[in-house]
Backbone bond lengths (Angstrom), bond angles and torsions (degrees), N, CA, C in turn:
res aa  C-N    CA-C-N  psi(-1)  N-CA   C-N-CA  omega(-1)  CA-C   N-CA-C  phi
1 X - - - 1.436 - - 1.527 111.87 -
2 X 1.338 116.49 -31.90 1.460 117.37 -177.32 1.533 111.56 -70.81
3 X 1.348 117.90 -14.67 1.464 120.69 176.25 1.527 111.77 -88.90
4 X 1.314 118.19 -13.57 1.457 121.47 -175.81 1.529 111.86 -64.51
5 X 1.322 117.29 -45.89 1.469 119.72 -177.04 1.528 111.60 -63.84
6 X 1.354 120.84 -49.10 1.473 119.08 177.83 1.530 112.40 -62.25
7 X 1.332 116.82 -35.22 1.457 120.08 178.98 1.529 110.41 -64.77
8 X 1.340 117.04 -46.48 1.461 120.52 179.08 1.521 111.28 -63.70
9 X 1.315 117.21 -38.67 1.460 120.95 177.69 1.529 110.27 -63.54
10 X 1.322 117.67 -43.74 1.468 121.40 178.94 1.524 110.63 -63.20
11 X 1.316 118.12 -40.60 1.468 121.89 177.58 1.521 110.55 -63.49
12 X 1.325 117.11 -42.53 1.464 120.59 179.26 1.523 110.91 -62.68
13 X 1.329 117.64 -41.65 1.463 121.52 178.76 1.518 110.18 -63.15
14 X 1.325 118.05 -42.09 1.458 121.21 178.52 1.519 111.52 -63.58
15 X 1.331 117.15 -42.33 1.458 120.26 179.97 1.517 111.62 -66.09
16 X 1.305 117.75 -43.08 1.456 120.82 178.73 1.523 109.94 -65.29
17 X 1.314 118.04 -42.12 1.463 121.82 179.77 1.509 112.79 -65.75
18 X 1.335 117.85 -24.30 1.463 121.46 -177.74 1.532 112.02 -82.70
19 X 1.338 117.61 -15.15 1.453 121.48 -178.28 1.518 110.54 -85.88
20 X 1.331 117.39 146.24 1.457 119.98 174.27 1.529 109.99 -63.09
21 X 1.308 116.97 149.76 1.457 121.59 179.36 1.523 109.42 -74.46
22 X 1.335 117.20 115.44 1.452 121.21 -178.70 1.518 112.24 -114.86
23 X 1.308 119.11 0.05 1.453 121.05 179.47 1.516 110.25 -93.59
24 X 1.319 115.77 155.04 1.458 119.79 174.91 1.508 113.38 81.67
25 X 1.328 115.22 -157.08 1.457 122.47 -176.92 1.523 111.89 -93.51
26 X 1.341 113.50 158.23 1.449 121.60 173.93 1.520 107.64 -120.94
27 X 1.333 117.10 135.05 1.453 121.40 -177.97 1.522 110.58 -109.99
28 X 1.327 115.08 139.17 1.458 123.42 175.63 1.518 107.27 -105.19
29 X 1.333 116.59 127.09 1.464 121.30 -179.63 1.523 108.60 -128.51
30 X 1.327 116.77 123.72 1.469 122.62 -178.22 1.517 109.88 -134.74
31 X 1.324 115.19 163.68 1.464 122.39 172.54 1.523 107.61 -130.85
32 X 1.301 116.08 130.48 1.451 121.41 176.21 1.513 110.19 -91.97
33 X 1.329 115.66 176.88 1.455 120.79 177.52 1.521 109.26 -155.04
34 X 1.315 115.72 140.88 1.468 120.93 178.11 1.520 112.01 -82.51
35 X 1.340 117.85 -18.55 1.460 118.99 -174.90 1.529 114.49 -135.91
36 X 1.323 118.61 10.43 1.467 120.64 176.14 1.527 108.95 -156.41
37 X 1.322 115.35 -178.86 1.457 120.86 179.60 1.522 110.39 -59.94
38 X 1.323 115.83 144.60 1.454 120.70 171.43 1.518 109.60 -78.09
39 X 1.323 116.47 173.27 1.473 120.76 -179.45 1.516 110.22 -130.69
40 X 1.321 115.43 134.53 1.458 121.39 173.73 1.525 106.12 -98.54
41 X 1.328 114.78 106.68 1.467 120.32 -176.51 1.520 112.01 -79.88
42 X 1.344 117.20 -41.57 1.462 119.58 -176.28 1.522 110.81 -152.91
43 X 1.319 114.44 139.05 1.463 123.45 169.41 1.520 103.49 -126.85
44 X 1.321 115.88 84.27 1.453 120.47 -170.04 1.513 108.83 66.54
45 X 1.323 116.83 -129.54 1.465 121.31 -179.55 1.530 113.62 -83.18
46 X 1.307 117.55 -6.27 1.472 122.05 176.92 1.528 107.55 -85.73
47 X 1.330 116.75 122.84 1.460 123.15 -176.47 1.530 109.85 -114.99
48 X 1.344 118.15 79.74 1.463 120.48 -174.09 1.523 115.00 -63.92
49 X 1.330 119.15 -26.88 1.473 119.53 178.02 1.527 110.18 -65.28
50 X 1.310 116.96 -29.01 1.459 122.62 179.44 1.529 111.70 -90.05
51 X 1.337 116.13 -43.70 1.459 120.82 -176.45 1.535 108.26 -153.21
52 X 1.342 118.20 97.42 1.463 121.29 -175.04 1.527 114.79 -86.96
53 X 1.323 118.58 15.32 1.461 121.02 -173.47 1.524 112.60 -78.60
54 X 1.321 114.61 158.49 1.458 120.74 174.62 1.527 109.98 -59.52
55 X 1.319 116.78 -38.59 1.467 120.04 178.29 1.519 112.54 -58.36
56 X 1.333 117.15 -40.11 1.469 120.49 178.55 1.527 110.64 -67.31
57 X 1.338 117.27 -37.40 1.468 120.01 176.91 1.525 110.49 -66.33
58 X 1.320 117.29 -39.36 1.469 120.62 176.98 1.528 110.40 -63.10
59 X 1.326 117.08 -39.69 1.469 120.57 176.45 1.528 110.73 -62.42
60 X 1.323 117.05 -37.72 1.458 121.16 -176.83 1.528 112.72 -76.40
61 X 1.335 117.23 -42.76 1.465 120.75 -171.54 1.525 114.77 -108.04
62 X 1.329 118.07 -12.25 1.455 120.56 179.31 1.522 112.51 89.79
63 X 1.311 115.41 -158.80 1.464 122.33 -177.90 1.528 108.62 -68.24
64 X 1.326 117.85 127.90 1.465 119.08 -178.19 1.527 112.73 -72.45
65 X 1.326 115.22 154.48 1.463 121.83 174.99 1.516 110.11 -74.23
66 X 1.326 116.64 -30.65 1.461 121.29 173.79 1.518 108.93 -153.82
67 X 1.326 114.82 156.04 1.464 122.87 177.42 1.515 106.14 -153.59
68 X 1.351 115.83 116.02 1.465 118.10 -177.98 1.524 111.17 -143.78
69 X 1.297 113.82 141.65 1.465 121.63 176.53 1.523 107.96 -71.76
70 X 1.329 116.92 130.30 1.466 120.65 -179.46 1.526 111.87 -110.26
71 X 1.309 117.24 -12.14 1.464 122.46 175.67 1.518 106.92 -166.45
72 X 1.322 116.44 -179.21 1.462 118.74 178.30 1.530 111.14 -67.35
73 X 1.338 117.55 -18.48 1.463 121.07 -177.75 1.516 113.92 -113.39
74 X 1.351 119.06 -10.03 1.455 120.82 -171.94 1.515 115.24 -124.79
75 X 1.334 114.77 154.03 1.458 122.51 179.07 1.529 108.23 -141.31
76 X 1.326 116.62 124.85 1.462 121.91 178.23 1.532 107.64 -97.65
77 X 1.348 115.52 130.42 1.460 121.65 -177.50 1.519 108.32 -132.32
78 X 1.329 116.99 139.26 1.456 120.53 -180.00 1.514 112.47 -136.69
79 X 1.311 114.45 147.81 1.465 123.12 177.51 1.522 107.21 -127.26
80 X 1.338 117.17 109.43 1.457 120.30 -178.32 1.527 112.07 -69.49
81 X 1.325 118.03 -34.94 1.463 121.46 -177.92 1.518 112.82 -54.47
82 X 1.321 118.36 -61.41 1.457 119.06 178.71 1.532 113.34 -80.49
83 X 1.324 118.15 -15.89 1.455 121.03 -177.67 1.516 111.86 80.65
84 X 1.337 116.36 62.99 1.465 121.67 -178.19 1.517 109.23 -137.07
85 X 1.339 115.31 135.01 1.464 122.20 169.69 1.516 106.19 -128.13
86 X 1.337 115.96 134.32 1.464 119.63 -175.34 1.520 110.59 -137.56
87 X 1.320 114.02 150.05 1.459 121.29 171.69 1.522 107.06 -109.54
88 X 1.320 115.34 123.35 1.465 122.19 175.46 1.515 107.19 -110.76
89 X 1.313 116.48 143.98 1.469 120.68 -178.77 1.516 109.59 -139.80
90 X 1.329 113.94 158.96 1.450 121.23 173.91 1.528 105.61 -134.04
91 X 1.331 116.25 90.26 1.462 120.60 -175.09 1.518 113.12 -72.66
92 X 1.315 117.40 -11.79 1.449 121.48 176.35 1.515 112.14 -86.85
93 X 1.337 116.52 3.40 1.459 121.11 -177.49 1.510 110.44 92.74
94 X 1.298 115.99 161.37 1.454 120.38 -177.79 1.517 110.39 102.31
95 X 1.298 115.50 177.55 1.458 121.86 -172.82 1.511 114.41 -77.76
96 X 1.331 116.91 108.24 1.462 121.02 177.85 1.525 111.35 -66.32
97 X 1.331 118.05 -28.14 1.470 120.63 178.71 1.527 111.69 -78.72
98 X 1.325 116.84 -5.03 1.468 121.46 175.70 1.523 111.34 -114.83
99 X 1.344 115.90 -46.16 1.467 120.65 -174.06 1.524 112.66 -123.23
100 X 1.339 116.61 29.39 1.453 120.07 -177.73 1.518 113.68 -74.85
101 X 1.322 113.89 158.12 1.469 122.21 175.90 1.521 107.51 -121.63
102 X 1.321 116.11 146.67 1.465 121.77 -173.06 1.524 112.19 -63.11
103 X 1.315 115.10 133.08 1.458 122.64 173.71 1.525 109.69 -108.55
104 X 1.339 115.70 -58.98 1.459 121.07 -179.95 1.523 110.05 -135.37
105 X 1.331 115.41 153.79 1.464 121.64 177.63 1.523 107.89 -140.65
106 X 1.323 115.60 141.80 1.466 121.62 171.01 1.516 107.86 -120.86
107 X 1.335 116.49 127.36 1.468 123.08 178.84 1.524 107.74 -111.15
108 X 1.313 116.80 128.47 1.456 121.54 -177.12 1.523 109.26 -138.84
109 X 1.293 116.48 161.51 1.457 121.53 -178.73 1.526 110.63 102.16
110 X 1.303 115.57 156.45 1.453 122.89 -171.47 1.510 117.37 -69.83
111 X 1.314 119.00 -1.50 1.473 120.13 -179.06 1.521 113.39 -95.12
112 X 1.344 118.41 0.41 1.465 121.48 -177.03 1.516 111.71 -95.80
113 X 1.329 115.71 139.34 1.457 123.07 175.75 1.518 108.79 -145.92
114 X 1.327 115.89 153.49 1.461 120.00 174.41 1.523 108.70 -86.47
115 X 1.318 116.19 166.70 1.463 120.37 178.58 1.534 111.17 -61.18
116 X 1.324 117.71 -25.98 1.468 121.02 177.01 1.521 112.83 -82.03
117 X 1.329 117.87 -8.32 1.456 120.81 175.84 1.512 116.92 103.81
118 X 1.330 119.01 4.98 1.461 120.79 175.65 1.520 109.07 -75.96
119 X 1.316 116.13 131.22 1.469 121.52 -176.95 1.525 110.88 -117.36
120 X 1.328 115.11 150.80 1.460 119.66 169.17 1.523 106.32 -60.05
121 X 1.328 115.85 133.87 1.459 121.40 -179.33 1.521 114.16 101.10
122 X 1.336 117.35 -11.71 1.464 119.41 -179.83 1.526 111.15 -83.03
123 X 1.335 116.54 156.47 1.467 120.68 -177.54 1.526 112.60 -77.30
124 X 1.335 114.37 160.02 1.458 122.10 -179.96 1.533 113.02 -54.70
125 X 1.335 120.95 -40.18 1.470 118.83 178.31 1.536 113.16 -58.56
126 X 1.315 117.73 -33.06 1.473 120.39 176.67 1.526 109.63 -66.59
127 X 1.335 118.07 -42.87 1.469 121.82 176.41 1.526 109.60 -57.17
128 X 1.324 116.56 -47.54 1.464 120.23 -176.03 1.527 111.96 -67.59
129 X 1.334 118.06 -30.00 1.473 119.44 178.34 1.525 111.41 -75.53
130 X 1.340 117.51 -35.53 1.473 120.54 -179.95 1.530 112.19 -81.35
131 X 1.311 117.21 -29.97 1.471 122.90 -178.51 1.532 109.28 -127.39
132 X 1.334 118.08 71.99 1.467 120.50 -176.18 1.531 113.65 -63.29
133 X 1.319 118.20 -20.74 1.469 121.11 179.06 1.530 112.57 -92.30
134 X 1.332 117.57 2.05 1.468 120.75 -179.14 1.522 110.00 -60.43
135 X 1.336 115.15 144.41 1.458 120.30 178.58 1.523 109.56 -119.66
136 X 1.335 114.72 142.31 1.459 120.78 -177.42 1.517 110.04 -90.38
137 X 1.335 115.32 134.49 1.459 123.79 175.30 1.530 105.96 -132.28
138 X 1.334 114.98 84.46 1.474 123.63 -171.62 1.521 109.16 62.41
139 X 1.334 118.33 -118.63 1.469 119.17 -179.12 1.530 112.68 -93.48
140 X 1.309 116.94 5.45 1.467 121.72 -179.74 1.527 109.76 -109.69
141 X 1.311 116.10 130.02 1.460 122.58 176.59 1.513 108.72 -106.03
142 X 1.332 116.58 122.54 1.457 121.80 177.01 1.524 107.47 -80.34
143 X 1.319 116.58 112.02 1.461 121.35 -176.70 1.524 112.22 -88.90
144 X 1.334 116.37 -44.33 1.465 122.95 -179.22 1.523 106.87 -134.32
145 X 1.328 116.88 132.30 1.461 119.99 -176.29 1.523 111.78 -121.69
146 X 1.314 113.63 162.43 1.456 122.89 173.71 1.519 108.01 -132.14
147 X 1.304 115.61 175.34 1.465 122.31 178.98 1.525 107.65 -113.37
148 X 1.335 116.55 114.50 1.458 120.09 178.97 1.522 109.76 -72.15
149 X 1.309 116.14 139.06 1.459 122.87 177.64 1.528 110.80 -106.09
150 X 1.324 116.23 9.93 1.461 121.26 179.43 1.525 107.98 -94.55
151 X 1.340 116.74 121.98 1.458 120.40 -175.54 1.517 109.75 68.95
152 X 1.319 116.27 -145.02 1.465 120.56 177.30 1.529 108.12 -70.99
153 X 1.315 118.67 132.15 1.476 120.17 179.90 1.534 111.02 -55.44
154 X 1.325 115.67 135.61 1.460 121.09 178.19 1.523 110.26 -154.37
155 X 1.330 116.71 153.62 1.461 122.86 177.88 1.517 109.40 -75.57
156 X 1.304 116.29 148.38 1.469 121.53 174.77 1.528 107.89 -147.77
157 X 1.337 118.01 157.16 1.462 120.52 -179.57 1.530 111.72 -83.31
158 X 1.307 116.58 116.75 1.465 120.59 171.65 1.531 107.71 -73.46
159 X 1.337 115.59 -42.16 1.465 122.83 177.10 1.522 108.09 -132.48
160 X 1.323 115.84 127.97 1.458 121.54 178.21 1.526 108.69 -133.70
161 X 1.326 114.78 158.05 1.468 121.04 176.61 1.521 108.27 -122.85
162 X 1.320 116.34 131.94 1.455 121.24 172.86 1.521 107.28 -87.92
163 X 1.339 116.01 127.61 1.464 122.02 -178.52 1.519 108.32 -120.57
164 X 1.320 115.94 123.69 1.465 122.38 175.61 1.519 107.94 -131.06
165 X 1.320 115.84 137.01 1.458 119.69 179.94 1.517 112.65 60.18
166 X 1.344 116.65 28.33 1.457 120.84 178.48 1.511 114.98 77.12
167 X 1.349 117.28 12.59 1.469 122.27 -176.70 1.522 110.67 -129.42
168 X 1.328 116.64 140.64 1.470 121.88 175.54 1.527 108.34 -67.59
169 X 1.335 116.42 122.79 1.472 122.08 -178.17 1.524 112.88 -101.80
170 X 1.351 116.93 -33.83 1.465 120.09 -178.99 1.521 109.01 -164.41
171 X 1.333 114.56 167.77 1.458 122.28 174.53 1.519 108.14 -116.93
172 X 1.325 116.33 141.84 1.460 119.98 173.26 1.519 108.65 -122.88
173 X 1.330 114.16 145.34 1.456 121.14 -176.81 1.513 109.70 -131.74
174 X 1.324 116.07 141.51 1.460 121.35 174.65 1.525 108.00 -111.99
175 X 1.323 114.42 115.50 1.463 121.80 -178.16 1.528 110.02 -98.14
176 X 1.323 116.24 -42.47 1.472 122.93 173.97 1.531 112.30 56.71
177 X 1.324 116.51 48.47 1.462 121.75 -175.65 1.523 114.41 -101.34
178 X 1.337 118.53 3.10 1.463 119.93 -172.47 1.517 114.14 -67.95
179 X 1.313 117.87 -25.32 1.466 119.56 178.05 1.519 112.22 68.86
180 X 1.334 114.14 -158.49 1.463 118.58 178.83 1.497 109.94 -143.13
């Protein structure tokens, strides 16, 4: 009996250590580019620049709240706990809900912040002070951009913020890792 308590404590530590970290804040880190694709380095514990797979997102966020096929090439996955919805795709064919790679992600909820310190819930003047080069596209502000090399070169938002009622509501990211 005297071994039961240390054994149970060790099991509890292992179980807690095996779960993705869902407490506290989540940071979004991206890099833009004037002449090539931007890079999404981190969306909390998910590091798409290193490993953009659905498996890596599952490791970072845990069991999803939903996972559904949206086309023959796409799979939409969401995690209510951290506040993440993502589209994974496999443009080379095959199961995107099994072997998909991140295309787009939306982060919402009060625990998200950018590496520069912009948080969901902050007012538009804070966005404009942290991202003075941001451009408005209706209710979406492009914070960090890249240059697409697909088709005719054009700018696209690597990181954008949706602003409604003068307040940041969510962040969207374009990873574009599905390939062909």
